[in-house]
C-alpha positions in Angstrom: -33.5 -40.7 -94.7 -35.8 -39.5 -97.5 -36.6 -35.9 -98.4 -40.1 -36.1 -97.1 -38.8 -36.8 -93.6 -36.9 -33.5 -93.4 -38.6 -30.7 -91.3 -39.8 -27.6 -93.1 -39.5 -24.1 -91.9 -42.5 -21.9 -91.3 -43.1 -20.1 -94.7 -44.5 -17.1 -92.9 -41.3 -16.5 -90.8 -38.4 -17.4 -93.0 -37.2 -19.5 -95.9 -39.2 -22.2 -97.6 -37.8 -25.6 -98.6 -39.9 -26.5 -101.6 -42.6 -25.3 -104.0 -45.3 -26.7 -101.9 -44.4 -24.2 -99.1 -44.4 -21.4 -101.7 -47.8 -22.4 -102.9 -49.1 -22.5 -99.4 -47.8 -19.0 -98.7 -49.2 -17.6 -101.9 -52.5 -19.2 -101.3 -52.8 -17.8 -97.8 -55.4 -14.9 -98.1 -53.9 -13.1 -95.1 -50.6 -12.6 -96.8 -50.4 -9.4 -98.9 -50.1 -10.4 -102.6 -48.1 -8.4 -105.2 -50.1 -9.4 -108.3 -47.5 -8.4 -111.0 -46.7 -10.3 -114.1 -43.2 -10.9 -115.5 -41.4 -7.6 -116.3 -40.5 -8.6 -119.9 -44.1 -9.5 -120.6 -45.2 -6.2 -119.1 -42.7 -4.2 -121.2 -43.7 -6.0 -124.4 -47.3 -5.4 -123.6 -46.8 -1.8 -122.9 -44.7 -1.2 -126.1 -47.2 -3.1 -128.1 -50.1 -1.1 -126.6 -48.2 2.2 -127.4 -47.5 1.2 -131.0 -51.1 0.2 -131.5 -52.2 3.5 -130.0 -50.0 5.4 -132.4 -51.2 3.4 -135.3 -54.8 4.1 -134.4 -54.0 7.8 -134.1 -52.4 7.8 -137.5 -55.4 5.9 -139.0 -57.9 8.2 -137.4 -55.9 11.3 -138.6 -55.8 9.9 -142.2 -59.5 9.0 -142.0 -60.3 12.5 -140.8 -58.2 13.9 -143.8 -60.1 11.6 -146.2 -57.1 9.3 -146.8 -55.3 11.8 -149.1 -52.8 10.5 -151.6 -49.2 11.1 -150.6 -47.0 12.6 -153.3 -43.7 10.7 -153.6 -40.7 12.6 -154.9 -38.3 10.9 -157.2 -35.4 11.9 -155.1 -35.1 11.7 -151.2 -33.7 14.9 -149.9 -31.7 15.4 -146.7 -34.7 17.2 -145.1 -36.8 14.1 -145.7 -34.2 11.9 -144.0 -34.1 14.3 -141.0 -37.9 14.2 -140.8 -37.9 10.4 -140.9 -35.2 10.3 -138.2 -37.1 12.7 -136.0 -40.1 10.5 -136.3 -38.0 7.4 -135.5 -36.4 9.1 -132.5 -39.8 10.2 -131.3 -41.1 6.7 -131.5 -38.0 5.4 -129.7 -38.4 8.1 -127.0 -42.0 7.3 -126.7 -41.3 3.5 -126.4 -38.5 4.4 -123.8 -40.9 6.6 -121.8 -43.4 3.8 -121.8 -40.8 1.3 -120.6 -39.7 3.9 -117.9 -43.2 4.3 -116.8 -43.7 0.6 -116.5 -40.5 0.1 -114.5 -41.3 3.1 -112.2 -44.8 1.7 -111.7 -43.5 -1.7 -110.8 -40.8 -0.2 -108.5 -43.5 1.7 -106.7 -45.7 -1.4 -106.5 -42.8 -3.5 -105.2 -41.9 -0.8 -102.6 -45.5 -0.7 -101.4 -45.7 -4.5 -101.3 -42.5 -4.6 -99.3 -44.0 -2.2 -96.7 -47.1 -4.3 -96.6 -45.0 -7.4 -96.1 -42.9 -5.7 -93.4 -46.1 -4.6 -91.6 -47.5 -8.1 -91.9 -44.2 -9.5 -90.6 -44.4 -7.2 -87.7 -47.9 -8.3 -86.9 -46.7 -11.9 -87.2 -43.8 -11.2 -84.8 -46.2 -9.5 -82.3 -48.6 -12.4 -82.5 -45.7 -14.8 -82.0 -44.6 -12.7 -78.9 -48.2 -12.8 -77.6 -48.3 -16.6 -78.2 -45.0 -17.0 -76.4 -46.2 -14.8 -73.5 -49.4 -16.8 -73.3 -47.4 -20.0 -73.4 -45.2 -18.8 -70.6 -48.3 -17.8 -68.5 -49.8 -21.2 -69.1 -46.5 -22.9 -68.2 -46.2 -20.8 -65.0 -49.8 -21.6 -64.1 -49.0 -25.3 -64.7 -46.0 -25.0 -62.4 -48.1 -23.2 -59.7 -50.7 -25.9 -60.0 -48.0 -28.6 -59.7 -46.5 -26.8 -56.6 -49.9 -26.5 -55.1 -50.5 -30.2 -55.6 -47.1 -30.9 -54.0 -47.9 -28.6 -51.1 -51.2 -30.2 -50.6 -49.6 -33.6 -50.6 -47.0 -32.4 -48.2 -49.6 -30.9 -45.9 -51.5 -34.2 -46.0 -48.3 -36.1 -45.2 -47.4 -33.7 -42.4 -50.9 -33.9 -40.9 -50.6 -37.7 -41.0 -47.3 -37.5 -39.3 -48.6 -35.0 -36.7 -51.5 -37.2 -35.9 -49.4 -40.3 -35.4 -46.9 -38.5 -33.2 -49.7 -37.0 -31.1 -51.2 -40.4 -30.7 -47.8 -41.7 -29.5 -47.5 -39.0 -26.9 -50.8 -40.2 -25.4 -49.6 -43.7 -25.1 -49.4 -45.4 -21.7 -46.0 -46.8 -22.6 -43.0 -44.6 -22.0 -41.1 -46.0 -25.0 -43.9 -45.1 -27.3 -44.1 -41.6 -25.8 -40.4 -41.2 -26.4 -40.8 -42.2 -30.0 -43.6 -39.6 -30.3 -41.3 -36.9 -29.0 -38.6 -37.7 -31.5 -41.2 -37.9 -34.3 -42.7 -34.5 -33.3 -39.3 -32.9 -33.2 -38.4 -34.4 -36.6 -41.7 -33.1 -38.0 -41.0 -29.6 -36.6 -37.6 -29.7 -38.5 -39.2 -30.7 -41.8 -42.4 -28.6 -41.5 -41.4 -25.0 -41.0 -45.0 -23.7 -41.4 -46.1 -26.0 -38.6 -43.0 -25.8 -36.5 -44.6 -23.6 -33.8 -47.6 -26.0 -33.5 -45.3 -29.0 -33.1 -43.2 -27.2 -30.4 -46.5 -26.1 -28.7 -47.5 -29.8 -28.4 -44.1 -30.7 -26.8 -44.5 -27.8 -24.3 -48.1 -28.8 -23.6 -46.9 -32.3 -22.7 -44.4 -30.7 -20.2 -47.3 -28.7 -18.7 -49.2 -31.9 -17.9 -49.5 -32.8 -14.2 -46.4 -34.6 -13.0 -45.2 -36.1 -9.8 -41.5 -36.6 -9.6 -40.3 -40.0 -8.4 -39.4 -40.2 -4.7 -35.8 -40.1 -3.7 -36.3 -43.4 -1.9 -38.7 -46.3 -2.4 -41.4 -45.7 0.2 -42.7 -49.2 0.0 -41.5 -52.6 -0.8 -44.7 -54.0 -2.3 -45.0 -54.5 -6.0 -47.5 -51.7 -6.5 -45.1 -49.2 -4.9 -42.2 -50.4 -7.1 -44.3 -50.2 -10.2 -45.4 -46.6 -9.3 -41.8 -45.6 -8.8 -40.7 -47.1 -12.1 -43.5 -45.4 -14.0 -42.5 -42.0 -12.4 -38.9 -42.5 -13.4 -39.9 -43.4 -16.9 -42.0 -40.3 -17.1 -39.1 -38.2 -15.9 -37.0 -39.6 -18.7 -39.6 -38.7 -21.2 -40.0 -35.2 -19.9 -36.2 -34.6 -19.7 -36.0 -35.9 -23.3 -38.5 -33.3 -24.4 -36.5 -30.5 -22.7 -33.3 -31.8 -24.2 -34.7 -31.8 -27.7 -35.9 -28.2 -27.3 -32.6 -27.1 -25.9 -30.6 -28.8 -28.6 -32.5 -26.8 -31.2 -31.9 -23.6 -29.3 -28.1 -24.2 -29.5 -28.1 -24.4 -33.3 -27.0 -21.2 -35.2 -29.8 -18.9 -36.1 -29.2 -19.4 -39.8 -29.5 -23.2 -39.5 -32.7 -24.5 -41.1 -33.4 -26.6 -38.0 -32.8 -23.8 -35.4 -35.8 -23.0 -33.1 -34.5 -19.6 -32.0 -37.4 -17.2 -32.1 -40.0 -19.9 -31.4 -42.4 -19.3 -28.6 -41.9 -21.7 -25.6 -44.6 -22.0 -23.1 -43.6 -23.9 -19.9 -46.2 -22.0 -17.8 -46.9 -24.1 -14.7 -44.7 -26.9 -15.7 -43.0 -29.1 -13.0 -39.2 -29.2 -13.7 -36.8 -31.5 -11.9 -33.8 -31.0 -14.1 -33.0 -29.7 -17.5 -29.9 -28.7 -19.6 -30.2 -25.4 -21.4 -26.4 -24.8 -21.4 -25.3 -22.5 -24.2 -28.9 -22.1 -25.4 -29.7 -18.9 -27.2 -33.0 -17.1 -26.4 -32.8 -14.6 -29.2 -36.5 -14.0 -30.0 -40.0 -15.0 -29.3 -41.7 -15.4 -25.9 -40.4 -17.9 -23.3 -42.5 -18.4 -20.3 -41.5 -20.3 -17.1 -44.2 -18.4 -15.2 -45.7 -20.4 -12.3 -43.3 -23.2 -13.0 -42.2 -25.4 -10.1 -38.5 -26.3 -9.8 -38.6 -29.3 -7.5 -35.1 -30.7 -7.6 -32.1 -31.7 -9.6 -30.0 -29.4 -11.7 -31.6 -27.0 -14.1 -28.8 -25.5 -16.2 -28.7 -22.2 -18.1 -24.9 -22.1 -18.0 -23.6 -19.6 -20.5 -27.0 -19.2 -22.0 -27.6 -16.1 -24.1 -30.7 -14.0 -23.3 -30.6 -11.4 -26.0 -34.0 -10.5 -27.5 -36.5 -13.0 -26.3 -39.1 -12.0 -23.7 -38.4 -14.5 -20.9 -40.5 -14.7 -17.8 -40.0 -16.7 -14.5 -42.6 -14.6 -12.7 -44.4 -16.4 -9.9 -42.1 -19.4 -10.3 -41.5 -21.6 -7.3 -37.9 -22.7 -6.6 -38.3 -25.4 -4.0 -35.1 -27.4 -4.2 -32.1 -28.2 -6.3 -30.0 -25.7 -8.2 -31.1 -23.4 -11.1 -27.8 -22.3 -12.6 -27.4 -19.1 -14.7 -23.6 -19.0 -14.2 -21.8 -16.9 -16.8 -25.1 -16.3 -18.7 -25.3 -13.2 -20.8 -28.3 -10.8 -20.5 -28.8 -8.0 -23.0 -31.6 -6.0 -24.6 -34.5 -6.3 -22.2 -35.3 -8.2 -19.1 -35.6 -11.7 -17.8 -38.5 -11.3 -15.4 -38.3 -12.9 -11.9 -41.1 -10.9 -10.3 -43.0 -12.5 -7.4 -40.9 -15.7 -7.4 -40.7 -17.9 -4.3 -37.3 -19.2 -3.2 -37.8 -21.8 -0.5 -34.7 -24.0 -0.5 -33.1 -23.9 -3.9 -29.9 -22.3 -5.1 -30.6 -19.7 -7.7 -27.1 -19.2 -9.0 -26.1 -16.2 -11.3 -22.3 -16.4 -10.5 -20.3 -14.7 -13.3 -23.3 -13.6 -15.3 -23.1 -10.3 -17.2 -25.8 -7.7 -17.8 -25.3 -5.1 -20.6 -27.3 -2.9 -23.1 -29.8 -2.0 -20.5 -30.7 -5.5 -19.4 -32.4 -6.0 -16.1 -33.2 -8.8 -13.7 -36.3 -7.7 -11.7 -37.2 -9.6 -8.5 -39.9 -7.3 -7.5 -42.4 -8.5 -4.8 -40.5 -11.8 -4.5 -40.4 -13.8 -1.3 -37.0 -15.4 -0.5 -37.7 -17.7 2.5 -34.8 -20.0 2.2 -32.0 -21.1 0.0 -29.6 -18.7 -1.7 -29.7 -16.1 -4.4 -26.1 -16.1 -5.6 -25.0 -13.1 -7.6 -21.3 -13.5 -7.0 -19.0 -12.0 -9.6 -21.9 -10.6 -11.7 -21.1 -7.7 -13.9 -23.6 -4.9 -14.2 -22.6 -2.6 -17.0 -24.0 0.9 -17.6 -27.8 1.0 -17.7 -28.3 -2.5 -16.4 -29.9 -3.4 -13.1 -30.9 -6.0 -10.6 -33.9 -5.0 -8.5 -35.3 -6.6 -5.3 -37.7 -3.7 -4.7 -40.5 -4.6 -2.3 -39.1 -8.1 -1.9 -39.3 -10.0 1.4 -36.3 -11.9 2.8 -37.3 -14.5 5.4 -34.1 -16.4 5.7 -32.5 -16.5 2.3 -28.9 -15.5 1.6 -28.1 -13.0 -1.2 -24.5 -12.7 -2.1 -22.8 -10.1 -4.4 -19.3 -11.2 -3.6 -16.8 -9.9 -6.1 -19.6 -8.3 -8.1 -18.7 -5.4 -10.5 -21.0 -2.5 -10.7 -19.7 -0.7 -13.8 -22.5 1.8 -14.0 -25.3 -0.7 -13.2 -27.5 -0.6 -10.1 -29.0 -2.9 -7.5 -32.2 -1.8 -5.8 -33.5 -2.8 -2.4 -36.1 0.0 -2.3 -38.9 -0.9 0.0 -37.5 -4.4 0.7 -38.2 -6.2 4.0 -35.2 -8.1 5.4 -36.8 -10.1 8.2 -34.1 -12.7 8.4 -31.1 -13.8 6.3 -28.6 -11.5 4.8 -27.5 -9.5 1.7 -23.7 -9.2 1.5 -21.5 -7.2 -0.9 -18.1 -8.6 0.2 -15.4 -7.5 -2.1 -17.9 -6.0 -4.5 -16.7 -3.1 -6.6 -19.3 -0.4 -6.1 -19.7 3.1 -7.5 -21.7 6.1 -6.7 -25.4 5.2 -6.2 -24.8 1.6 -7.2 -27.2 0.4 -4.4 -30.6 1.9 -3.7 -31.6 1.4 0.0 -34.5 3.8 0.1 -37.2 2.8 2.5 -35.6 -0.6 3.3 -36.9 -2.3 6.4 -34.5 -4.4 8.5 -36.3 -6.6 11.0 -33.5 -8.9 12.1 -31.9 -9.3 8.7 -28.5 -8.0 7.6 -27.4 -5.9 4.7 -23.6 -5.8 4.8 -21.2 -3.7 2.7 -18.2 -5.0 4.8 -15.2 -5.7 2.6 -16.8 -3.9 -0.3 -14.5 -1.8 -2.6 -16.6 1.4 -2.3 -15.1 4.3 -4.3 -17.9 6.8 -4.9 -17.4 10.3 -6.1 -19.9 11.3 -3.5 -21.5 9.4 -0.6 -25.1 10.1 0.6 -27.3 8.2 3.1 -30.9 7.8 2.2 -32.2 8.1 5.8 -32.0 10.6 8.6 -30.0 9.9 11.7 -28.1 6.7 12.5 -28.3 3.7 10.1 -30.8 1.0 11.1 -29.6 -2.0 13.0 -28.5 -4.7 10.7 -27.0 -2.3 8.0 -23.3 -2.6 7.9 -21.9 0.3 5.9 -18.6 0.6 4.1 -15.9 2.9 5.7 -16.7 6.6 5.2 -14.6 8.3 2.4 -12.4 11.3 3.2 -13.7 14.2 5.3 -13.8 16.5 2.3 -16.3 14.2 0.6 -18.3 13.7 3.8 -18.8 17.5 4.1 -20.0 18.0 0.5 
């Protein structure tokens, strides 16, 4: 490789490689120039100028004296030699002084030039830093523009996928609707910013009018058979939607595909079976308000309700089993206000309430079926309340329940038929609130309960109403307190 192909360093920032770079630096008007000749030439010029000056002074002095003739002695005396030496030394000293002045002047000029070069170098470095900062800003701006373009491309792609999935959900063919559900769930996993929207669409599909397939084929004609098949296919589509949602609620909260904390709106939906086993409702708002549970098994087995605002208010439980067995309730309430229980089994067996959790059934109507609260554990500050509820034939069971500081309220309830039983339940003082309860043919029985209060008080005057079966009275000393 030839010499001309080798790179050169910037002459303003460091060494130069050849004379062309030196010339380029020296010709740059912005670079401070020293402007001094060679030191030997400067000294010779200064000495010569000094000698010429002395000679001129001598000539002027002789001219002023009229150029007198100088007497010359025949013999050179010692005094004459000393005088000549003095003159020679004076000349040498004068020449040396001139040389010293020249050197001192050049040293001062070099020092000043060095300071100028240092200042110039500092300005160059500052300019280089500014150029580097400006380059960095431009690079960052370019990266942001590139990211913005990528984001725009992603949004366009996500919007296209969203549109296609939505179109599939509106198809008349069940297989296409199933494909649309999987596409929508996949889009929700990939598109975090649009995840809530995708889930909202899936929930909206479940809120659409739905007639479950009959348990038996009511007709043998072809039309009836096709109608039954279409209903069964639609049930499969709807249960797939519920399963996809539940699967994402089981994922750990730190999983990128977890839907914990997402709002779920099943308001008014018709549900004939779902599997929310081990799901975590850890945040957001979940609404089953006005939902209709019309059969099958809807599972919340070992589900964790710990932070989400969950509401079953005004839900209608017509048939089947809704199973909350061994579920965990903490930090807040799962609202069952004003529900209607007409024939279903609402099963909370083995559930636990802690950290102030509550299950309110205020103003509910239990006309049939069973509210099973067997083996539930109510820890300190937690509660189950059927205040102002109406029982018209339903069975409520607290068998083996543990009231560890928690409470159950029947305040103002009307028990017209059916029963509420606390068989083998472990009660403590004021575990159950019976204030203003009305028994009109129904039964509230504490028979077999393990009732160990520190103090027992009845909340009515006179004899207990018919239908209230109390636990055995504690010792006389407690009764007389």
